[in-house]
C-alpha positions as CSV (number, residue, x, y, z in Angstrom):
1,M,-18.9,2.8,3.2
2,N,-17.8,2.7,-0.5
3,I,-15.4,4.5,-2.3
4,N,-17.8,7.3,-3.2
5,E,-17.7,8.2,0.5
6,F,-14.5,9.1,0.8
7,K,-14.4,12.2,3.5
8,V,-12.2,14.7,0.5
9,F,-15.0,13.9,-2.2
10,N,-17.3,16.3,-0.8
11,G,-18.2,19.3,-2.8
12,L,-16.5,17.7,-5.8
13,D,-17.8,16.8,-9.0
14,P,-18.0,13.2,-10.1
15,D,-15.6,13.9,-12.7
16,I,-12.9,15.5,-10.8
17,R,-14.1,12.5,-8.2
18,A,-13.0,9.7,-10.7
19,V,-10.0,11.4,-12.1
20,L,-8.5,11.8,-8.6
21,L,-9.5,7.9,-8.0
22,C,-7.6,7.6,-11.0
23,Q,-4.3,9.4,-9.8
24,I,-4.5,7.8,-6.6
25,R,-4.8,4.3,-8.4
26,D,-1.5,5.5,-10.9
27,L,0.5,6.6,-7.8
28,W,-0.1,3.9,-5.4
29,T,0.7,1.1,-8.4
30,H,3.8,3.3,-9.5
31,G,5.1,3.8,-6.2
32,S,4.6,0.1,-4.7
33,T,6.1,-1.7,-7.8
34,A,9.0,0.8,-8.2
35,L,9.6,0.2,-4.5
36,E,10.1,-3.4,-5.5
37,G,12.4,-2.4,-8.7
38,N,9.6,-2.1,-11.6
39,S,11.3,0.3,-14.3
40,L,8.1,2.0,-15.2
41,T,7.7,5.4,-14.6
42,L,4.6,7.1,-13.5
43,G,3.4,7.9,-17.3
44,E,4.2,4.7,-18.3
45,T,2.1,3.2,-15.5
46,K,-0.6,5.3,-16.3
47,F,-0.7,4.2,-19.9
48,V,-0.1,0.7,-19.3
49,I,-3.2,0.4,-17.2
50,E,-5.6,2.6,-19.1
51,E,-4.4,1.4,-22.7
52,G,-3.4,-2.1,-21.9
53,L,-0.5,-1.8,-24.2
54,T,3.3,-2.2,-23.6
55,I,6.0,0.4,-23.5
56,S,9.2,-1.0,-26.2
57,G,12.1,-1.8,-24.7
58,K,10.6,-2.4,-20.9
59,P,10.6,-6.1,-19.1
60,L,7.2,-8.1,-19.7
61,K,7.4,-9.0,-15.8
62,D,7.0,-5.1,-15.4
63,H,3.7,-4.5,-17.0
64,Q,2.6,-7.9,-15.4
65,E,3.4,-6.0,-12.1
66,V,1.6,-2.8,-12.7
67,M,-1.6,-4.6,-14.2
68,G,-1.5,-7.0,-11.1
69,H,-1.2,-4.0,-8.8
70,A,-4.2,-2.2,-10.4
71,Q,-6.8,-5.1,-10.4
72,A,-5.6,-5.8,-6.5
73,I,-6.5,-2.0,-5.8
74,T,-9.7,-3.1,-7.4
75,L,-10.1,-6.1,-5.0
76,I,-9.6,-4.0,-1.9
77,Y,-12.2,-1.4,-2.5
78,R,-14.5,-4.3,-4.1
79,W,-13.9,-5.8,-0.2
80,M,-14.6,-2.5,1.5
81,T,-17.5,-3.7,3.7
82,E,-16.4,-7.3,3.8
83,T,-14.4,-8.8,6.6
84,L,-11.1,-9.9,5.4
85,T,-10.3,-13.7,5.6
86,T,-7.4,-15.7,4.4
87,D,-8.9,-16.7,1.4
88,H,-9.4,-13.0,0.6
89,L,-5.2,-12.7,1.2
90,F,-4.9,-15.5,-0.9
91,D,-6.9,-14.2,-3.9
92,L,-4.9,-10.5,-3.4
93,H,-1.8,-12.6,-4.1
94,R,-3.0,-14.1,-6.9
95,A,-3.7,-10.7,-8.5
96,V,-0.1,-9.4,-7.2
97,Q,1.6,-12.4,-8.5
98,N,-0.2,-12.8,-11.9
99,Q,2.8,-14.2,-13.3
100,I,3.5,-18.3,-14.0
101,T,5.3,-20.1,-11.3
102,L,6.2,-23.2,-11.8
103,D,7.9,-24.1,-8.5
104,I,6.0,-25.5,-6.2
105,F,8.0,-23.8,-3.0
106,K,6.9,-20.8,-4.4
107,P,3.2,-20.9,-4.8
108,C,0.9,-18.1,-5.5
109,G,-2.3,-17.8,-3.2
110,A,-1.0,-19.9,-0.5
111,W,1.6,-19.2,2.2
112,K,5.1,-19.9,2.0
113,R,6.9,-23.3,2.3
114,E,10.2,-22.3,2.6
115,P,12.2,-19.7,4.9
116,N,12.7,-16.5,3.8
117,G,15.2,-13.6,5.0
118,T,17.3,-10.7,4.0
119,Y,20.1,-8.6,5.6
120,A,20.7,-5.1,6.5
121,V,23.6,-2.8,7.5
122,T,22.8,-1.4,10.9
123,A,23.4,2.3,12.0
124,D,27.3,1.3,12.8
125,G,28.0,-0.2,9.6
126,H,27.6,-3.9,10.6
127,Q,25.7,-6.3,8.3
128,T,23.4,-8.2,9.8
129,F,20.6,-11.1,8.8
130,I,17.0,-10.5,9.1
131,D,15.1,-13.9,9.5
132,Y,11.0,-14.0,8.9
133,A,8.7,-15.9,10.7
134,A,9.1,-19.4,10.2
135,P,6.8,-21.3,7.8
136,Q,5.0,-23.4,10.5
137,D,4.3,-20.4,12.5
138,V,2.6,-18.3,9.8
139,P,-0.8,-19.6,9.6
140,L,-1.4,-18.7,13.6
141,L,0.4,-15.3,13.1
142,M,-1.3,-14.4,10.3
143,T,-4.9,-15.5,11.9
144,A,-3.4,-12.8,14.9
145,W,-2.5,-10.3,12.4
146,L,-6.0,-10.7,10.7
147,A,-8.0,-10.3,13.9
148,E,-6.2,-6.8,14.5
149,L,-6.8,-5.7,10.6
150,K,-10.9,-6.3,11.8
151,R,-10.1,-4.4,14.8
152,L,-8.6,-1.4,13.4
153,S,-10.9,-1.7,10.3
154,G,-14.1,-1.7,12.4
155,M,-13.3,1.9,13.6
156,E,-13.6,5.5,12.8
157,L,-10.2,6.6,12.7
158,S,-8.9,10.1,12.5
159,E,-6.9,10.9,9.8
160,S,-3.7,10.7,12.1
161,A,-4.8,7.8,14.0
162,A,-5.5,5.8,10.1
163,L,-1.9,6.7,9.4
164,D,-0.8,5.0,13.0
165,A,-2.8,1.7,12.0
166,Y,-1.5,1.6,8.5
167,A,2.2,2.0,10.2
168,H,1.3,-1.1,13.1
169,L,-0.6,-3.2,10.4
170,H,2.2,-2.5,7.4
171,L,5.1,-3.4,10.2
172,G,3.7,-6.5,11.5
173,F,2.8,-8.1,7.7
174,V,6.4,-7.3,6.8
175,H,8.1,-8.6,9.6
176,I,5.9,-11.8,9.4
177,H,6.8,-12.0,5.4
178,P,3.9,-14.7,5.1
179,F,4.2,-15.3,1.2
180,W,7.4,-16.1,-0.8
181,D,7.1,-13.2,-2.7
182,G,5.3,-9.9,-2.9
183,N,4.7,-8.9,0.7
184,G,5.7,-5.3,0.1
185,R,2.8,-4.9,-2.4
186,M,0.7,-6.9,0.4
187,A,1.4,-4.8,2.9
188,R,1.1,-1.4,1.6
189,L,-2.3,-2.5,-0.2
190,L,-3.8,-4.6,3.0
191,S,-2.6,-2.0,5.3
192,N,-4.5,0.7,3.9
193,V,-7.9,-0.7,4.5
194,P,-8.7,0.8,7.9
195,V,-7.4,4.0,6.3
196,L,-10.2,3.5,3.5
197,R,-12.9,2.2,5.8
198,S,-12.5,5.5,7.9
199,G,-13.0,7.6,4.7
200,H,-9.4,8.7,3.9
201,L,-7.6,8.2,0.4
202,P,-4.4,5.3,1.0
203,V,-1.1,6.0,1.9
204,V,1.4,5.8,-0.9
205,V,5.2,5.5,-0.2
206,D,7.1,7.5,-3.0
207,V,10.2,5.8,-5.0
208,S,12.1,8.7,-3.6
209,Q,12.0,7.4,-0.4
210,R,12.8,3.8,-0.9
211,R,16.2,3.9,0.9
212,R,14.4,5.6,4.2
213,Y,11.6,3.1,4.0
214,I,14.0,0.2,3.9
215,E,16.3,1.1,6.5
216,T,13.2,2.1,8.8
217,L,11.6,-1.1,8.4
218,A,15.3,-2.9,8.7
219,A,16.0,-1.3,12.0
220,Y,12.7,-2.1,13.6
221,Q,13.1,-5.7,12.7
222,I,16.7,-5.7,13.7
223,A,15.4,-3.9,17.4
224,V,12.5,-6.6,17.8
225,G,14.1,-9.7,16.8
226,G,12.5,-13.0,15.0
227,L,8.4,-13.3,15.5
228,T,6.9,-16.7,17.1
229,P,3.3,-17.3,18.2
230,K,5.0,-16.8,21.6
231,T,6.2,-13.3,21.1
232,G,3.5,-12.4,19.0
233,I,3.5,-10.0,16.0
234,W,4.3,-6.8,17.7
235,P,6.2,-7.6,20.9
236,R,7.7,-3.7,21.5
237,T,5.2,-1.3,20.2
238,A,7.3,1.8,21.2
239,L,9.7,0.9,18.5
240,E,6.6,1.8,16.1
241,T,7.3,5.5,16.5
242,P,9.8,6.0,13.1
243,F,7.8,4.3,10.8
244,C,4.7,6.1,12.0
245,A,6.6,9.3,11.4
246,F,7.5,8.2,8.0
247,C,4.1,6.9,6.9
248,H,2.8,10.5,8.2
249,A,5.7,12.2,5.9
250,S,4.6,9.8,3.2
251,Y,0.9,11.3,3.0
252,A,2.1,14.3,1.4
253,S,2.0,12.7,-1.9
254,T,-2.2,12.0,-1.1
255,H,-2.4,15.5,0.3
256,H,-0.7,16.8,-2.9
257,L,-3.5,15.1,-5.0
258,I,-6.6,16.2,-3.0
259,R,-5.4,19.9,-2.6
260,Q,-5.1,19.7,-6.9
261,A,-8.5,18.5,-7.1
262,Q,-10.3,20.9,-4.7
263,E,-8.4,23.3,-6.7
264,Q,-9.9,22.3,-10.1
265,Q,-13.2,22.5,-8.4
266,A,-12.7,25.9,-7.2
267,K,-12.1,27.2,-10.6
268,R,-15.5,25.8,-11.6
269,R,-16.9,27.9,-8.7
270,Y,-15.4,31.6,-10.0
271,P,-15.1,31.2,-13.8
272,P,-12.2,33.8,-14.7
273,F,-14.5,35.1,-17.3
274,S,-17.8,36.7,-16.9
275,P,-20.2,39.2,-18.7
276,M,-20.3,40.6,-15.1
277,G,-16.6,40.1,-14.0
278,R,-13.1,41.5,-14.5
279,G,-13.1,39.6,-17.7
280,A,-15.8,42.1,-19.2
281,R,-14.8,44.8,-21.4
């Protein structure tokens, strides 16, 4: 399919479809970059993408992140009918990480070369370290992840099943953490591929839910433990339920934009003033 075949486009005029796609692009870009600390507002994000100009007083890297994410969305749409490979992921990473990096251990468009991890605070108030997959295990794990992406992308999923697929892929990707940086943005882009290919608009995580998002992911990763080729990527699928629920709740942002578009279309069908209607004197 292509982007003109999204199910919600049925009955919408071409210009309303185009506006809805731009709104989704801006919300998707703003939400995903803001979750990582980008300081641009939604309005500033729209301005930067559409006008190509900078916002006074805002860091250059924030503008680069926004432009890179918007370009990454374009690539995702361009690849709607393609089977995604490692090379596709590397191209997408180069779009997301569009800043110049001189450190050979922080490659753009290649798997990480050093271990990476983070720490979280558990529900009972203890700090604990979360170790992501070892660099030497990434190629094999990501081959398995891409196979799951291909499987889910080849199915026609209901909206609910598509959101579950998004959550499943998202959890696996960020738990591997295959790149030195940009993993969250990459996960939020790539995990939407089955959603889009089933004819639905993308899942967008609102920055207002940042704390819940981070804590839900961390709780899952702590409970599952480290990943290796022996454990596989999803060793305890029953633990995916809280993040699935979070993703379903997050889809309210997309539903809101869809309703706006449908309401705008309805206004065109029923003009408020007509020589034969209530507006006549």
